[in-house]
C-alpha angles and dihedrals in degrees: 000000000000112000125209122222093222094074134041112266094233090056090050088052089050089051089050092052092046089051089053089052091050091049090051095244087122112035128201114279091013126119119256126206116289120256089257093049090049092049092049093047093049095037095234136125116283090234090058091054090045089057090051092050091047090050091049089049090053089051088050091236092122135015136196130239109203110251093002104069137234126332136189111257121239108262092020095125093052092046092049092048092049094048096044094045089051091049091048094049096044102036115013100039096051088050090051090048092053091049091048091051093048091049093041093238114159125221087242090059090051092049091050091050091048090052090053092050093057 
């Protein structure tokens, strides 16, 4: 995983895990990799992964079963979708619109490009 300097690594790990939930790699009520497994897979410090897991627990995306590990919460996928759609519509999209206007890119050009990407 390539980390960006603009965002804390533990939050990027949390984003990565939420993406895996959205993709269906980790399904609701199913176990996810342990903190140590995650750290080894992403080649980061165990404490960094622990912060990501703690953050996801606070967001009620995952939960822990003592002695068994971490599991995806029921309704996590829906909650992630709702939150990320809201963030996209309220933060990312207005930024994209400003950039399009500054670069004189039309919505038609964007639609054509999107069609070619699919």
